[in-house]
C-alpha positions in Angstrom: 36.6 -14.5 19.0 33.9 -14.4 16.4 35.0 -13.6 12.8 32.7 -12.1 10.2 32.6 -13.7 6.8 33.8 -11.8 3.9 30.8 -13.0 1.9 28.3 -12.1 4.6 25.5 -10.0 3.0 25.1 -6.5 4.2 23.1 -6.6 7.4 20.4 -4.1 8.4 21.5 -0.6 8.2 21.7 1.5 11.4 18.8 3.9 11.7 19.5 7.1 13.6 17.3 7.5 16.6 15.1 10.5 16.8 13.6 9.6 20.2 16.8 10.2 22.2 18.5 6.8 22.8 22.3 6.7 22.9 24.2 7.8 19.8 24.7 5.1 17.3 21.9 2.9 18.5 19.5 1.9 15.7 15.8 2.7 16.0 14.0 -0.6 15.7 13.1 -1.5 12.1 9.8 -3.0 13.3 8.9 -1.4 16.6 6.7 -3.5 18.8 3.1 -2.2 19.0 2.0 -1.5 22.6 -0.7 -3.6 24.1 -4.3 -2.5 24.3 -4.5 1.1 25.3 -7.9 0.4 26.8 -9.4 3.2 24.8 -13.1 3.4 25.3 -15.1 3.1 22.2 -18.8 3.9 22.4 -20.8 0.8 21.5 -22.9 2.7 19.0 -19.7 3.8 17.2 -18.3 0.4 17.2 -21.5 -1.1 15.9 -21.7 1.5 13.1 -18.2 0.6 11.9 -19.3 -3.0 11.3 -21.1 -2.0 8.2 -18.0 -0.3 6.7 -16.5 -2.3 3.8 -13.1 -2.1 5.5 -14.4 -4.6 8.1 -14.4 -7.1 5.3 -11.1 -6.0 3.9 -12.8 -4.1 1.0 -12.0 -0.6 -0.3 -9.0 -0.3 2.0 -6.3 2.0 1.0 -2.7 2.2 2.2 -2.5 5.5 4.1 0.0 6.5 6.8 -1.2 5.3 10.1 -1.8 7.8 12.9 1.4 8.4 14.9 1.8 6.0 17.8 3.6 6.6 21.1 6.4 4.1 21.2 7.8 3.5 24.6 11.5 4.2 25.1 13.5 1.0 25.1 15.2 0.4 28.5 18.5 -0.9 27.0 20.6 -0.9 23.9 20.1 -4.7 23.8 16.3 -4.3 23.5 16.7 -1.8 20.7 19.0 -4.1 18.8 16.7 -7.0 19.4 13.7 -5.2 17.8 15.9 -4.1 14.9 17.1 -7.7 14.3 13.5 -9.0 14.5 12.5 -6.5 11.8 15.5 -7.5 9.7 14.5 -11.2 10.0 10.9 -10.5 9.0 11.9 -8.4 6.1 14.5 -10.9 4.8 17.5 -8.6 5.3 19.0 -11.3 7.4 18.9 -14.3 5.1 18.3 -17.9 6.1 21.5 -20.0 6.2 23.8 -17.0 6.4 26.1 -16.6 9.4 26.4 -13.2 11.0 28.9 -12.2 13.7 28.2 -10.0 16.6 31.2 -7.7 16.0 30.2 -7.2 12.3 26.6 -6.4 13.2 27.8 -4.2 16.1 29.9 -2.2 13.7 27.0 -1.7 11.3 24.8 -0.6 14.2 27.4 1.6 15.8 27.5 -0.3 19.1 29.8 -2.8 20.8 29.4 -6.5 20.1 28.0 -7.2 23.6 24.4 -6.0 23.2 24.2 -7.6 19.7 25.4 -10.9 21.1 22.9 -10.7 23.9 20.1 -10.0 21.4 21.1 -12.8 19.2 21.1 -15.2 22.1 17.5 -14.2 22.8 16.7 -14.8 19.2 18.4 -18.2 19.5 16.1 -19.1 22.4 13.1 -18.2 20.1 14.4 -20.5 17.3 15.1 -17.6 14.9 18.9 -18.2 14.8 21.3 -20.9 15.7 24.6 -20.4 17.5 27.7 -21.3 15.4 30.7 -21.7 17.8 33.6 -19.2 17.1 31.7 -17.7 14.2 28.5 -16.1 15.2 24.8 -16.9 14.5 23.2 -18.6 11.6 19.7 -17.5 10.6 17.6 -20.7 11.0 15.8 -22.3 8.1 12.3 -23.7 8.7 10.5 -26.5 7.0 6.8 -26.9 6.3 6.7 -29.4 9.1 8.0 -26.8 11.6 5.2 -24.5 10.5 2.5 -27.1 10.8 3.7 -28.1 14.3 3.8 -24.4 15.5 0.4 -23.7 14.0 -1.0 -26.7 15.9 0.5 -25.4 19.1 -1.0 -22.0 18.5 -4.4 -23.5 18.1 -4.1 -25.6 21.2 -3.3 -22.4 23.2 -5.5 -19.8 21.7 -8.7 -21.5 20.6 -9.9 -22.7 24.0 -8.8 -19.4 25.6 -10.9 -17.3 23.2 -13.9 -19.6 23.4 -13.7 -19.3 27.2 -13.5 -15.5 27.0 -16.5 -15.3 24.7 -18.7 -16.4 27.5 -16.9 -14.8 30.4 -16.6 -11.2 29.2 -19.4 -8.6 28.6 -20.1 -7.8 24.9 -18.9 -4.2 25.4 -15.4 -5.2 26.2 -14.4 -6.1 22.7 -14.7 -2.6 21.4 -11.4 -1.9 23.2 -9.5 -4.2 20.9 -10.9 -2.8 17.6 -8.2 -0.1 17.2 -5.6 -3.0 17.3 -7.6 -4.9 14.7 -7.7 -1.8 12.6 -4.0 -1.6 12.8 -3.6 -5.0 11.3 -5.9 -4.1 8.5 -3.9 -0.9 7.7 -0.6 -2.9 7.7 -2.2 -5.5 5.4 -3.4 -2.9 3.0 0.1 -1.5 2.7 1.5 -5.0 2.1 4.0 -4.4 4.8 4.8 -7.9 6.2 7.0 -6.6 9.0 4.3 -4.1 10.2 1.6 -6.8 9.8 3.5 -9.3 11.9 3.9 -6.8 14.8 0.3 -5.5 14.7 -1.0 -9.1 14.5 1.2 -10.0 17.5 -0.2 -7.0 19.4 -3.8 -8.0 18.6 -3.4 -11.6 19.7 -1.5 -10.5 22.8 -4.3 -8.1 23.8 -6.9 -10.9 23.2 -5.1 -13.3 25.5 -4.3 -10.7 28.1 -8.1 -10.7 28.9 -7.6 -14.1 30.4 -5.4 -12.7 33.1 -3.0 -15.6 32.6 0.5 -14.1 32.1 2.1 -17.4 31.4 -0.4 -18.1 28.6 0.3 -14.7 27.1 4.1 -15.2 27.2 4.0 -18.7 25.8 1.5 -17.9 23.1 3.5 -14.8 22.0 6.7 -16.9 21.8 5.0 -19.5 19.6 3.4 -16.8 17.4 6.8 -15.2 16.8 8.3 -18.6 15.9 5.4 -19.4 13.6 5.5 -16.1 11.8 9.2 -16.5 11.0 8.6 -20.2 10.1 5.9 -19.1 7.7 8.2 -16.7 6.0 10.9 -19.3 5.5 8.7 -22.3 4.6 6.1 -20.8 2.4 5.9 -18.2 -0.4 5.5 -14.6 0.8 1.9 -13.9 1.6 0.1 -11.7 -0.9 -1.6 -8.5 0.2 -5.0 -10.2 -0.4 -4.0 -13.0 2.0 -3.0 -10.5 4.7 -6.2 -8.5 4.2 -8.3 -11.7 4.6 -6.5 -12.6 7.8 -6.9 -9.0 9.1 -10.6 -9.1 8.2 -10.9 -12.2 10.4 -9.9 -10.1 13.4 -12.7 -7.6 12.8 -15.2 -10.4 12.2 -14.2 -12.1 15.4 -14.7 -9.0 17.4 -18.1 -8.5 15.9 -19.1 -12.1 16.7 -17.8 -11.7 20.3 -19.7 -8.4 20.7 -22.9 -10.2 19.4 -22.3 -13.2 21.6 -22.6 -15.3 18.5 -20.8 -18.3 19.9 -21.0 -20.6 16.8 -19.5 -17.8 14.7 -16.8 -17.2 17.3 -15.8 -20.9 17.2 -15.9 -21.0 13.4 -13.7 -17.9 13.1 -11.2 -18.7 15.8 -10.7 -22.3 14.6 -10.5 -21.2 11.0 -7.8 -18.6 11.8 -5.2 -21.3 12.3 
């Protein structure tokens, strides 16, 4: 039986659900952003937006994003999983600390079982480590971990995007612009948790264009690991750093739409 430590810091607070899940189940602290909605954007509109300063990360203000339709989670475990991911990204769950499923379940208002299942999934992602008879320890990551994960990201994503640049019509890339805009909005707010999820959604949509589901799944797992590793191994990114990274997304879409292959290669290689 797992025992919670008396010194364990307060875990993420339960958030009442307004969308109708079972009573006591927390609304995810950092809900996953859906994949590309395949919204059609007229080419002329997309091209006009390129001249806006926001495409370069300039004159961007933190304003509430338009409401998004978040799909209902199919299980309590999934809701707990997203809440825990948000708590890891925000630092509410601290590296090196041990958290027990019963203690977290009590805070969330659920039984230990879905918490334990969610933590086991996080363990498979390298976010936490199992501590026998105690619970789960939030993993610490070294600069070497981050460097290795970044290298794997580049090996997966760079050739995929370079291949897509020549395979897809220029008009396709307008569909991804709303997702790139979401990353810019999160960056402008300095919200690391929201930025991590919107960045994940953008890169997922980019790779989904390959039609290779295994590539998408593996790349998403590596990106989640790398994001957590970056938070543990490096100082917290400044808002200006997030804005620069988000601006790269918009610049990449512009280069893809222009079929400017040298620019595409420069941007995608420089992104890692």
